[in-house]
N, C-alpha and C positions, 0 to 999 in steps of 0.2 A: 894536116885538116885545120887544127887548130892556128897554124900560122898564115894560113889563107885566110880564116875568119879574123884575125888579127891585123892584118895589112890592108882587108877591105875595110874595116871599122875606122880604121887609123885616116883614111880619106875623106872622111865623113864631119863636115864643118860641124861644131857643136855637141859633137858626141861625148864630150866631158862632162856635161850637166847631169844626163841620165843617171850615173851612180850616185849622185848628189840627189836626186830627186826619190830614187830608190830607199837611200836609208832616211831619207824625211819622210817618206810614206811609212816605213818600217817603226820609226820613232815614235811618230804621231798614234799610229795602230797601238805600240806597246803601251804607250801612257795611255792612250784610251783605256784599253783592255784593264790596267792596273787601277784604274780610276773606278770601272765599273765593278770590278772585283771587291774594291775597297768599302764601297757605297752599298753592296749587297746585304739584305736583310740576313739576320743571323740564322733565323728559322730556316730560311730558302738555303743557307749554307749546309745547315744539319740536314735536310732533305736529300740533297743530291750528295752529302757525303755518305747516308744510308741506303742509295739505290744499288749499291751491288749486295747490300747485306739482306735488303727486304725482296730478294728474286722470287722465293718461295711463298712468300705471303701473295703476292700478284699473281701466281698460276693458277688456272682453273682448276676445278674439282677434277674434270674428266682426264687430265693430264696426269700422269704418273710425276711425282716429285722427285728428281734425281739428284739435284744439288743441294 
């Protein structure tokens, strides 16, 4: 199956550019994400990091607190 796909794709002109474009998109996304995280407010980071721990505080009174 893979051999069929490989042989079929080998006949397409300009197919060599797609891996390069994919790598470039991934690299740009990764750098943008790193920039966003680096510039994030420290209060927001603390709030996000405490979310799993604050689950009991956010439950309504009518539900039993199991966690």
